[in-house]
N, C-alpha and C positions, 0 to 999 in steps of 0.2 A: 593247740588245736592239732590234728593228725598232719602228716606230710601228706599229699597227694602228687601226683609227678606229672609234670605240663610237658612229661617230654615228647616230639612228635616220633611215633613208631612209623606213620606212613607220611611219605614226601607226597603223597597222590592229594594231602592236603591241601599243597600249596602249587599243586599240577604237577603234572610227568614228568620224568625228566627229556627233555630235548636233544637226547643223544644220537638222533641218526638212524639208528642200529633196531634196525624191526624183532631179531631175534631175541638182543636183551628184553628190548620192552612185555616180547611176550612170554618172555621165560620171569620177566619180573611181573607180569602180573600175576601171573600163574602162583608165583610165591605172596602174593599178599593176600590171595583168597584163604592164608592160614593166617591169616591178624585174629590174632583172641585162641588163637588156636593152642593147646601144649608143643605142635611139632613145627610153629613157625619161626622158632631158630633155627632148627635142624633146615629147612626149606632156603633160610633167608643164609647158612653158614653153606648152603650146596652152590646157594646161585654165587656165595662170593668168590669158590672156589674154579667156577668156573670162569667168572668175567670179575677177577682182582683188581681192575684198575677201576672199577667204577665209583664214583662217590655215592651216588644214592645207598648203597647197598653196606658201606661204612659207617654211614647212617644212623639206616636204621639198626644198625647189630650193636654201633654203640649205646642209640637211645634205648633195647630192647637189654642189654648189660647193667643199663644206668638205673633201669626201670625194677630190673632184680636183686639191688643190692650189686653188681660184680661190681666194681668200682676199678679196679685194674684193670677188667680186661673189659670195659668202657676206654678207660685212656689209650688204649692197645688201638680198636679198630678206631675210633676218634681221632688219634694221633695219625694213624695211616691216610684217615680222611683228611687231616689237615697237610700233610703230603700231596694229595692227589689236587686239593683244591687248585694248590697254586697255576694248575693248568685247567680249572672249570670258567666257562664263561659264566655258569647259573649264577647267580648274583642270589637269587634264592636259597638256591639248596645250599650256600655256602654260609647266609644267614643261621640258618636252619643250623648248621654243623657248630655255627659259635654260639649259637644260641647253649646246644648240650652243652659243651666245654663248658661253657663259664657256670652253670649247674653244675656240672662234674667238679670244677676247681671250690665252688662255695662247700660243697657236701664234703672235700676236702678240708674243707678249713680254709684255704688260700685264698681270701677276700680279693688280693690284691691280683690274682691272673684272674680271677672271676671279673673286674672291672675292666683289666683289659681282650676278655674276648667279648662281654658284655656291649662295650661299646663298638666292637667290630660289627655284630649284631644287627646295630641299630643305626648303621651307618645306611641296609638299606631302609628307607622312610617307608615301607610296604612289609616290612615284616610284621607274622598273624601269630607268633607264639608268646606276646606277655612277656618280653627277659628286662623289659627293662623294670618290674617286678624283681628279676633278679640283681639287677643292678640295684637297689632299691636296700634288698635284702644283704647284700653284701657291704652297703655305705654302713647300715645299722650296724653291723659288725665291725667297721675301723670304726667307730664310732660319729659319724656323718651324719645325726640325727635333722638337720634343713633340708642337705643333699637328698637325703633318703627319704623325705616327705615329698619333697616336690618331684622324686619319680615316682610314688606313689598317686601322687595323684595326678599327674600327665599319665600312668595308666588307667587309674580309674575311670580320667577322661576319653582315652582311647580305646582300651584293652581289658573292659573289667570281663565279658565273657569267657578270658582266660584264667582269672585268678583264681588259686587253690584256696583253701580252706588254711593251708600259713600262710595265704597272702593278705586274704581276710583277718586273720588275727595281731599280723606282724604292723599294718596298717593299723587297728584299731588303735592300739595297745601305744604306739606311737601318739597318736594324737592323743591319747588319754592322758598321757605323758607331758604333751604340749597346754595339757586343759582344757583341751577342744571337745569339752564331754558331746556337742551336739553334730559333729560331723562324727565322733567315734559310733553315735548312736544311727547313725543314717548307715555308714558303712557297717553295721554288725546287721542291723534294718536287710538289706539288701545278701548278707551273708545267708541271713535264716530264709528267706525268698527263694535261695538260690542253692543251697548244698546243705545237706545231714548235717545236725544239729551237732553239735560236740561239748561234752563235758567243760563247762565254764567259760562256757559264751555268755549264758544268763547271771555270770557273777558278775562279769567286766557289764552288760547293760544296767545292770543294779545298782554297781557303783555312778555310772555314766546320769543315771536318773536321780541318783543321789543328792550329786553336786550340783547338779542342775534343780534342784529343790522339788522335786517331781515327785514323793515319795509314797504314794500307790504305787504306779509303775512301779517305783525300783525293788517293793516287796515284790510281789507279781514276777518280777523276771528271774529276782532269788531261787526263788519259792519253783517255777518252772526247770528252772537247774536241777534242784534237786529230788524232784520231781520226776525229771529223766535218771537223775542218777540211781533213785528206787526201782523206776521200772525195770532199771538193766541190773537188779542186785547188787548192784555195788556199792549201797547203802542198805543197811535195814530202816525198816518204818518203823519201829522206835526213833532211832536217828533223827529221822526228820521231822516225827513232832517235840523233841529236843531242838531241835535249830529252830521251828516255830518260838518254840518256847522263851528261847537264848533271846531272837530276835525282839520279840514284844517287850522284854527289859531294856535294851537298849533305845528302844523306840519309843517310852516313853521316859528314857532321860533328856529326848531333847527336851520336853516342858513346853508342847505344842498342844490342842487339842486334838483329839482322837481323830476327827474328819479331816484335820490337815496333816496331822505325823505320818499316817500308813497305817496306827494302828486301827482303824476300821474295819478295812482292805485285811490287815493281819487278822482279824479275827473270823471274817471269811474262810478267810485262806484254811485257820485253822478246822473251821467245821468242814471246808474239802478231806481236810485231812483226815478228819474223825469219824467221816462219810457221814457226819447230819445236815444232808443235805437241803432240808431246808431252810437255813441259817445261810445257805454262799447267797451270798445278795453285792450288787456292787450299783452304785449309784449309774445313773444315766451317760454320762457326759466320760467317767470311766469306758462302761463297755462303750462309748463311741468313737474311745483313742485310744483300746489299747485288743489289740488281739488274746492274750494272755489271761484278759478278763472274763471276755467273753467265750473264751474255751470254757476255763473253768463256771462258768453260771451255764452254761446250754449243756453239757455235761451234768450238771447237777439236775437240770431238770430232765432229763432222759434217766438219768439216775429216778428220781421219782414217778418217774412214767407216765405223763402227762407233756410229752412236747405238742406242739403246734403243728402245724405244713411248715411256717414260714420258720421253728426253730431247727426243723429236720434241713429246711436247706440250706440256713445261715454254718446249719455244723458241718454239713456236708462241703461247703466253701472253706473251714478252715483244717479240710486236710492235705492241700498243698503246704500248709504249716506245722504242721502236727504228725506228717505223716513216720515219721521216725518215733511215734512216741505209741509203746503197749497201753497208756492210761488212752487215748485219743479212742483207739477199738474198744475198749473196755466196757464201755457206759454202753454202746450201740448193740453188743454180744447180751449187756443183763436185758436193753429195751426190748429187742428181736423173741428172747430168751422168755422174760416172764411177764410181759407186757402185749406183744405182739404173738405170743408162742409161736414162732413160726422160722423155724429151725432146722426141716430136713430138709436143706436147700443150699447148693455151690455159694450162693451169696453169705449164707452165715457160715460155713465152711471157710470160707476167702478173710472172712473177719476172726476168725478163730485162728488162722493160719500167722495173720498179722501179729496177732498178743505173740505166739508159741517162737515166731520165728525172728522178732524184733528184741526177745527179754526170754530166751529160754533159759537167762538163771537168775530173772527176775521172777516179785512174788507171785504173779498173774499165769508162769505158762502153764500152770497145774491145773489151773479153769478154763484156759486158751485148748489146751489139750484134751480137754471133759466135753468140752463147747466144738472142737473139731469132730470127737465122734458122733456128736446128737446131728450136725450136719452131713455125715457121712450115713447117717440111718441106723446108726449105733445106739448101746443107752451109754452112758456115762462113764458108767463104771469098765465099758470095754474098752477106754482109752489107753490104759497101760500097754506101751508097746508102739504105739501109732505113730507115726512121722509123719509132718509136712513135708510135702513133696523136695522143700529146699535141705531139708534133713537128710532123704531117700539123695539129693545127690552128694553133699555132705559126705554121707556116710560112705558111699560109692569112693568119691575119688581120697578120702583117709583109708578104703580097704576095711572099714568096718564089719565085717562081714556082724557080728552077733546083734549089733541094732538090728541088720537087713535081718537076720533070720526071725530077731523078736515079732520084730513087723510081721512075718511072714507067719505068727501064730496068733494074730487079729482073724474075726470075720472079714471075710471077701469087702472094699472098698476102693475109692480111689486111689489111694495111695500106697496098699499093694499091687495095685495095677499097673499103678507108673512107675514101682520099681521094677516091676517082672518085665516091662516092655522095655525099658531102659538097658536092662543087660539083654535080651533078645535080640536087640540091638549092635551089643557089644561081645556077644560071646565066641563069635569068629574067627576072635585074638586066643592065641591060643594058651599062654599065660593064663588069661581068668579063667576059660573052660577047664584047666587041669584043677586050678580052686577052686572052682566049685566045683568040682569032680570028689573033690578031697572034703569039700564040706558034706557035698550030700551021704557022705555016708555017715553020718553023725543027725541027719536030722531025719524029723519022724512027723508025722500028721498031715496037716497043711502045710506046713513049712517044706516038707518032703516034692508037695502035690505040687508048690510053684518051682522049687529050684525043680521036679521034670519040665514044666512048660517049660522053663531058660533054655535047658541044654537043650531040649527036640526042638525050640523055634515056634513051638505055636500055643 
């Protein structure tokens, strides 16, 4: 599972620094208005130059450097913060400093130092950062599985909201190593309700279900993982079908009846993969216990084109769990396009944007882009060059002017308008304006018209 950074970038999360210096507090609040912006680091450096003895600024700069992967720079700021901590009475702020140092030493591979600083941070009983998970991971590095599990459990009970994807994944794997499959499933279910899906999550779930003798759910969890990989373009559809048929061979080797071995469920999964929607079915007990089964069944009903009001409501309730699966939104596109004939509206365009944004390299991105054109009131064959708003932001951030100019050759649509308005808000920047002026000479037709709109600011 991918690393997510639990660093505290703003000490306002634990309360303002009580320094009695109104000038600093005013300037500190002003700097924090830049949080999340590209110039946040610059604002903090400027503040640090004016107030070199402020621990809060050192902590924020260290955390920001660590989050960007600049570990040596982070060590410099946090080290200077450690010097200032000796004269600080702010226990909460010092707890943040120790937590960041614990995380930094863990990243640098020094589990012993990570434990030292984690223990210091945890002396503050009210710490809110979940540093207990850092200590758990350091103990895993040192091979102290029992103590690590105790820390994970402590954090699970008291600081679950601070858990990262990595925390969930390592806790679940530690539980699997102890053959505590039921608790591992509890952890993974909480993860799926809280954070974006990660490749491999379903495979760990599948292993747990299998060891608990819950073979149907084991099959479903494994397929959901493969479905996610396919929808993101990580594996081809042919590989999905091969995986399903290989799993069938393994299931048959159990020597159990189809309805007890997971084979019946696998047949429904195979029908889903081959788009034989009428054959996608699961028994009521499985549908009641498994959200994965409910997703596949309701999606098949949408594809057939005969959902009732209750089906549509039940499917909408699954979005929280499957919101990062392009395959969740595709059946809705098919239903509203082919059955309801209701496409020329913002709601349909939003569904199409989901498919494109979530799986730009996946097998359904082209279909999603054609649906986006329809949602914008264009013909499907006018989708070439069309971008979602997220893609516009990414192209502008990367300076990919070829994509913007190609977008500007398409008929008037919300993405074109969005890109023009975004650039109009930025065009006072002299460097950007010079870039646009140079691009203007090679532009023609609609692209030139839109360039003029940007440069003229109207």
